[in-house]
N, C-alpha and C positions, 0 to 999 in steps of 0.2 A: 504493500500500499504505499504510494508517494505520488506527491504531486510536484512537478517540475516545471519552471519557467523557461522556456526556449526562448522567449523575447521579455523584457521586462521595459516597462512605461518609464521614461525619463522624467515625466511630469505628470501632474494632475491638473484638472482644470481649476481647482482652488488655488493653485499657486500664482493662476494669471489673474485673479480677481483684482489686485493691485489696488487702484484709487478708484475703483466703480462707486463703491458707497460715498466717498466723499464727493465726488462729481454729482450723483444722483441727488445727494442730500442738498447741496447748494442750489440745483435746478429745481426742485420740488419748494423750496422754501421760496425761490424768486416767483415762481409761476402762482403759487398760493398768495403772494403778495400783490403781484402785478397782473393776474388774470389773463384775459385775452391778449393784451398787448405784450405781456411777457413772452406769451406762447408764439406769438408773430415773429418776435425778434428772435428766438432760438430757430424757428422754422427758415428764417432767412439766413440765419448765421451757421445753422449745421447742415441744411438741406438745400440751400439756396432758393427757397420757394417764397415767392412774393405775391403769389396769387390768393384766390379765394380759398377758405378753409371748408367751409360746407359746401358741399355739391349740390346743385340743384338738379332737377329732373332732365331738364334741357340739356345741361352740360355733361350729365352721365350718357345721355343718349349720343350727343356729339361725340365723345371719347370713345364709344364702343361701336359706333356704326360701322367701322373698316373691317371689324373682326370677321375672317372668313366663316361661312357655313359650317364645315367640318370641325374648326376649333369651338365653335359654340356647341356643336353637337357632343363633343368630347368632355366639354366642362358640364353640359347638361347631365350628361350619363353619369360623370362621377359624383356630381351633386346630389343626384336621384339615388344613387348608391348609399350614400352616407346619411341621406334624410330617413331611408329606410330603415337603416340598421338603427338610428335614433329612435324612430317611432317604435320601433320594437322594444327597445331599452323602455320607452315610456310606458308601453302596454305592461311591462313585466312589473310594472309596480302596480300598487292598490291602496286605495283608502279603506278603511274598515272601522267599525265600532263594536265592542265588546263590553257586556255586562260582567264586569270582574268582580262584583259582590252585588247580592240583591239591593237593588235601588241605586247602584253606582255603574253609571254607564261611561266609559272612555273611548276615544277614538282617534284616528290618524288621518290629516288631510295633508294632500300634496299641492303645494301652492308654487307656481313658478315666481321668480324674481321679477321686478317691475321693469328693469332697465339692465341691459348686459352691455358690456363694451369688447368689442372684438377687434383683436390687433393683428394685422397681417403686415409681416415683414417684407420688405423689398429691398434687399441690399445687394449681397453677391449674386443673389438669384430672385427672380420673380415668383414668390410662393402662392401660385394660383390656388393650390388645394387648400392650403390654410383659412382661404375665403370660406369655402363650404364647410370644411371640418368645423369651424367655430360658429358661423352664423347659422347654417342649416341644422345644427344641432340644437343652437339655443331656441330656434323656431319651433322644433319639434318639441321641446320641452313646454312650450306654450308661451314663452317671454313676449309681453306685448310690444315693447320697445328695444330693438337692436341697433347699436349704433356702431359702425365700423369705421376703423382708421387704418391707412396704409402711407408709406412713405413717397414723396414725390419720386418719379422715376425719370432719370435724366432731364430733369429741369421741366418735365412735360406734365406734370401732375402724376395721379395713379397710374399704374401701369393699366393699359387698356383691357388686358385680360383678366387681371385681377380685379377690375372693376365690373367687367361682366359677370365673373363668378361671384362677386359681392351682390349682385342684383338678382341674380338667378337663385342664391340661396335665401335672399329676402330682406336684405339689410334695409330698415327704414330710414335711416341717416347715414351718410357716407361723409367723413372728413378727409382731407388730404393733409395728413399729419403723420410723422414718424419720431421713433425714439422716445426719449424720457417726455418729452412735450406731450406726445400724443396720449400715453399713459395718463399724466396730470390731467389734461384736458377732458379725459373720459371719467376720471374720479372726481373732478370738481364739477362736472357739467358745464364746462366752457363750450359756447358757440350753440350749444343745443338747449342749454337749460335743464338738462335732465341728467343729474348725477348718475354714474353706474354703480348698480348693486353688486355687480361682479365683473372683473375685467379678465379675459381670457386670450389665449394665443401665445404663439412662441416669439422670440425676439433674442437680440444680442444680450450680452451681460449687463448693459446700461438699463435695457428694458427689464429684465428679470429683476435687477435690483430695485428698480422702482416698484415694481409689483409688490415685491417682498416688503419694502419700506411702507407702501400703503396699506398692506394687509392688516385687516382688522376694522379701519377706516371703509374698505370695500373688500368684499371677497375676491380671491383669486383661483385660477384653476389647479396649477401646480407649482411649486418651487422648481424653476427650470433652469437647465444649464446647457452647455454645449450637446448637441445630439449624439447619443451612444449607439452601438451595436455590439451584440455578441452571437457568436455562433457555436454551438454545440455540435461537433462532429465525430463519428466513428470511422472504421475503416471502410464502411459501404459509401461514403461520401464522395462526391466528384470535386477535386482540388480545385479545378478551374472555375466551378461553380461558387464554391465558398469563397476563393479569393476574390472574385468578381463582386460578391454581395459585400464583403467587407470593404472593398474598395468603394462600392456604391453608396455607402453611408459615410464614409471618412470624407468625402468631397463636400460634405455639410460646412467644413470650417476646421481651421489649423488646431482647434482645441478639442475634436471631436474623437473620442475612444473608439477602437476596434479592438475588439477581443476574440481570440479563438480559443476555445477549451475542447481538448480533444483526446481520446484514449487511444490514437493511433499516432506513433512518431512518425511513420513515412508519409501520412497524410499533413502533418504539422509541416515538415521540411518541405513538402512539394508546395503547399500554399504559400511558404515564406519565399520560396524560389520565384514564384509566379507574381508576387505582389510588385515589384518594382516595375517590371514590364507594363503591368496593366495600369498602373500610376503615370508612367512616362507616356503612354498611348492618349493620355486624356488631354482635352482642350487646356489652354494655360490657365484659365482660372480654377477650374477643378483640379489640375494637375498640381499646383502650387498648395490648394488646401488640403487636398488627400495625401500628398507628400510629406506635409510637415506633420499631419495627424497621425499617419502611421508611424513616422520616424519616432515623435515623441512620447505619442500615447498608445501606440499598439501594443498589445501583449499577445502571447501564445502560451498556452498552458497544457502541459502534458499530464494526464491522471491515468491511473493505473485501472480503475473501474469506473462504471457509469454513475456509481453512487458519489464518487469523489466529484466527478465532472458536474453533478448537479448541486453539490455542495458549493462548489468554486462559483458556478453560476449564480445561485442565491447569493453569495458574498457580493458579487458585483451589482445583483439587483438591476440588470440594464434596462433601458429605456425599450430597445428593441431585442428580442431574443430570437435567433432562428434555430431549430433543430434539425439536423442532417443526420439521421440515424435511424437504427431499426428500430422496432417496437415504439412508435410514437405515442400510443396510448400510455405506454409506461411514463415517458416524460412529461404527458400532460397531467397524469396523476399526481407525479412526484415535484416537478418544480413549483415553487411557491412564490417567487420575488422578481417579477417582471413588468414592465409597462405593458406590453403586447406581445403575445407569442405566434410565431410562425412555424407551423408544424410541416416538416418535409421539404424537400427539394423545389417542389413545384411552388411554394408559398414563400415569396421572397418580401423584403420588408420594402421595397419601392411599390408593391401593389397595395400595401397598406397606408403607405404615404401619399398614394395619388387618387385610387380608384375602386378599392375593394368594398369599403364600407365602414368597419371598424375606425375609430377616431385615431388621427396621428398626433395629436398633442398629448404628450406622455410624460410621466415622471423621470427625470434624470438624477444623477448623484446621489443614487442610493434610496432616492424616494420611493420608489417601489416597493420596499420593505413594507411600508404602511400606507401606500396610496395608489389609487388607480390613475388612469389618464382622464381626460375631457370626457364628459357623457352627458346626458339629460340628466344626470343626478345632480350635476354641479349648478345646474339652472332651478333646482327644484328644493323648496325648503320642506321638508318632512315635519310637521307641527302637529301637536298632540291637543286634546280638547276633553274636558270631562264635565259630566252633568250628575247630580247627586240628588235624590229625594230626601225628605226628612228622616224616614226610617233608616235609611243608610247610615246617616249621624250617629246612629246608637251604637253601631260598631267602630266606625272610622274615627269619631270625635274622641273618645276616650283614649284610643290607642295613640293617637295623634298628641293629645294632651300629656299622656305619660311619658312618651319619647322625647316630646319638647323639654320637659322638666328634667329629664335625665340628661340632657345637653345642656341644660342650664339657661334656655329659651324662654322665660316665663311670660312674655308677650305673645309668643306663637302659641303657647299653651292656652292663654285666655281666649284666643279667638275660637277655640274648641270648647271652652267651658261656656261660653256666652250662648252659644247654639244649643247646646245641650239644656242650658236655664231655661231658653225660650221654647224649644220644641217640646221638652219634656220636664216641665215644671214640677211634676210630682215623683220625680224618679231621682235617686241618688246614683251617682257613677264614681267608680275609683278612677281618679285623676291624676294620682301621684303627688309627691310632697312639693308645696310651692317652692320656688327658688327665693331665697331670702338674702341673697347678696350679690 
């Protein structure tokens, strides 16, 4: 029984956080104080954007008019997949009521938030898919108002295809804003007059830090970091496919970890041999990102058993986890920590990222130990209610009074005492010893 690292990461994403917190704290303070004027100043300074922030229907139509029918069809297909899966998630939830004690009825309601802010990044790449992943899911949850933001693209406003995806997904308002200033505008209700109850969507480390710092004032989807991929593979795996899938996610950025966990030394060596050529064959932007990611953050772990491999994978708690191994049902039943699981060679992360249906906004940096990814659940409050008749007070109130006094909370106890005195004036109850200090 042994675990051997054939390649070890030189860095971790946490080591690169640097001054993000200081920068974001300064920006959020300035925007809260300066409002829309401060947002416009940051948009001009950081994104060279001097145009309107809130898009009109006419401007959306003008910006998307030139999109080819085939592109529209692809976006509509992918958005429909995501919407269908999200609606099934919503249907899996239910409201109920239950008589938990004679005369005491309690229940559960599912209430969507009123306003959701959806952030769609457009930096190194135009993240078309993030539009429908966030917006369509919010709409499937029943959110009445969804406000979307995306960065100006090459000085010409929101990327037309991103903008079209936003409209197909059902955004109610769209703002041309990126980065921290977009997150702040959503949180503070700038330009729309509707502060977001929750803000969702991926972004760079400054966007992630802004969401983290605003958490509590608003809800957020996940504590996000650079995109991650892990592949579990045994001797049955195809080294070419495994290597391609690792590179496919490493192109996200310079700090995107790619991990291979395998029970086959031959497979591990073959994958490592193939990685440089696959990276070199990419276009310049992707080559630069994937090369740095694999060099600095890539790891290859050799395990003696599949149980060890599962344990290593759960330790990573990766955002995306592919399994290229025999007995996929065993892996499905055994693995416990991942954002989204892709079982079998036929099921690659890219399918989930773009068009298969389950959401691609997922936990990173180990958060999959305790959290899932974006779903309709993030937009729905599960709230409880209860109703009690006077007869039920005969059992509930004395127990409440006694426990309250054991805790030293006399005022709590007296709320029960008063009801018993009113409803059952001729009866005496054991209410515990009054708190005297």
